[in-house]
N, C-alpha and C positions, 0 to 999 in steps of 0.2 A: 506441627500445628499450622505453620505458615503455608505449607503446600496445600493442606486441606482447606484452609481459608481461601486461598487463591482460587481453588476449584469452586468454592461456594460463591465467590464474587463473580467469577465467570464473565470476564469482560468480553470475551468473544461472542457471547450471546447477544450483547448490545451492538458490537461491531458489525454483526451480520446485517443489521439494519441498513448499512451502507452498500450492501451487495446490489441493491437496486441501481446504484450509480455505476458500479463496476459493470453491470449488465448493459446499462445505457451506453457506456463508453465502448464496450466490446461490439455492440451492435452497430456502431459507426464505422467499424472496419469492414472491408470487403470479405466475402467468404473465402477462407484459406483452408486448403486440404492438409490436415495433419501438420499444422505449423509448429515450429520449434520455438518455444517461449522461454525467455529468461525473466524471472520474477525477482527484482532487486529489492532487498530489504523486506523480505516476505514476512518476518515476524512469526507469529503462530499460525499464519497461513489462511486467514479467513478469505482474502481475495484469491489466494492460490487455489483453494478447493473450488471456488466458484469458477475460476478460469478453466479448470479441468472439466467441470460440468458443461461449460459453454462451448468448448472446443473439443476436437478429437486429436489434439496434438500432444507433444511431449513437453513437459515443463521442468526446468531446472530452477529451484527456489533457493536463493542464497540469503544468508543473514549472519551477523557476527555473534549472535547470542545463541549458544548451543541449547540452552534450556527451552527457548522458544521453538527451535528446530525439533527438539524432542517431542513437544506438544504436536507440532505439525506431522511428524512421523506417525504418531498414534492416529491422527485424523486420516492420514493417507491409508493406513491399514484398515481402519473402520470403513472407509468409503470404497475400498477395493481399487485404489489408484496406484498400487505399487509399481506397475509397469508404465505409468504415465507421468509420475512426479518423482523427482529425485531431489533431495535436500543436500546442501553443501554449506559448511561453515566458511564464510568468506567476508572480508572487509570490503566495503564500498570503494576503498582506496587501493585495493589490490585485486581487482577483477581481471582474471587472466584466462581468457578464452581466445581461440584463433579469430582473426578478422572474418567478418560476414558469417558468423555462426548461427544467427537467429533471424527468424521471420518477424518476431514480435519481442520487444522489451517492455515489461510492465513494471511500473514503479509507483506504488501508492504510499505517499508520506515519507519517502526516503531521499528524494533528490535535495531537500533542504540541507541535509547533512554535508553534501559535497558542494552545493551551490547550483543554481539552475543552469547557468551558461556552461559551467565546467562539466556538469553531468551530461548535457546535450552533446558537447564536444567529445568527451571521453567515451561515451557509450555509442557514438556514431559508428565507430569502426567495427563494433560487434554485430551491427545490423547488416543484413543483405541489402543491396541496392533495391529500393522499392519496399523495404521492410518498414515496420511501424513501431513508433515509440509512443507509449501511453503513460502520462505522468499525472498523478494526483498531488497537487501542491497547494500551499496557502495562496490566498488571493492577493497578497500584497504585491505592489509593483506590476500589476497585470499588464498594463499597456507596454511597459518596458520589456517584460518577458515575451510578449507577442512579437516585438521587434527583433528579439534575439533568435527566434526560430529560423527565419530564412538565412540569417547570417551564419548559422551553424549547419547549413545544408539540409534543412528539412522543409517540407511543405506543410502548412497547417491544414489539416483535414477538417477539424472542427474543435470546438471547445465549449464547455458549459460550466457555469457556476452552480454549486449546490445551493438549495434554498437557505435563506438567512437563518432559519431556525433549525436546520438539520442537525447540527452538533448537539443542540439542547434536547430536541425531541427524540432523536434516534439514539443518543448515547448518554449524555450527562444526566438528564432527568431520571431515566430508568436506573442508571448506576447509583445515583444518590438515593433512590428509594431502596435499592438493595443494601446499600451501606447502612441506612437507618435501621433496617431490620437486623442486620448482623451486629450492629453496635449494641443492640439490646440483648441479643443472644450471647455475646461475648463480654458482657459488661463487667465480669469479674476476672477477665484475662487481660492484663496490661500489655502483653506482647501483641495480642490480636488488636487491641484498641489502638496501639501505635501504628500498626499497618493500615487500619481503617482510616486513621487520621490523615495519612499521606494521600489516600484517595480523595478524602473530603477536601483537603487543601487544594488539590488540582481542580476539583469542582468549583470551589470558591474563587479560584483564580479566573476560571471561565466566566463566572457570574459577574465579576468586576469588569471584565473586558470582553464581552461576547463578540464585539465587532472585530476582534483580532483573530477570530477563528473561522472566518470565511475561507472557502477552499474551492478549487477549480480543477477540472479534468482537461488536459490538453491531449489531442490526438494528432500525431505528426507522422509524416512519411518521409523516409530518407531519400534524398535525391542524389544523382551524380553531382559531384562538386561543381563541375562546369555548368550544369543546368541552371544554377541559381545565381550565377554571376552576371553582373550588368556590364 
C-alpha cells in the first residue's frame, strides 16, 4: 500500500516546478561541450533529468538512499538517458573520485548536510580548474556565505534568491491539495492516513514559519588557489 500511495502523492510532480530555477542557474554558465557533471544528493533526480536535457554531457548522480536512486533509474530509462546518466549509492561524507574529475558539480538541497564552507572546500578538489559549482541552499546567513566563496578558492559568477512564495506556490500548496484528496480516498485505511499525516505535518511546519524556507542559488567558478590570495 505504502508504495502505491507514494506514487499517488507523487512529490516529484510538484518538485518539477523548481526546474525553472535549475534552468536559470544553468543558463548562467558558459556553454560547455559535453561537460562531465557530478550531481551530489540527487534524490529521485528531478534536477538530474533536467540537467541532462539542458546539457549534452555525462552526469554521475549520487545519493545515499537507494530507493530514490531506483526511482531515478526508472526515469533515466523512460527518458532514454542510459548512456548519459549513471547513478551511484554514495554518502556525501565519502565522495571518492580522482582530483579534477568534473567540469560541473551540481548540488540542490544537499550542501546543508555537510555544511556550506565544508562542502565548498571538500568538493573543490573534484572540479577542474575553471570548473563550476552550482549550489541551491537555504538563504540563512547569506552575506556570510558570500564571504566564504572567495576564501574557498572560487569566484562568484552569480547568485539569485527564489521568490518569497516559491516554496508555497510551487510545492506545499499543490501538495496539500493532493493530500486532502487522498485523505478522503483512504479514510478507512489507518496506515495510509498515518503516512499522509506525516506529509501534512511538514506542510503545517512550513505554514508556521514560511520565512525559514527562503532559498538561493549560488553559481561559482573554481580558481587556481594562488589567483585568489591577497
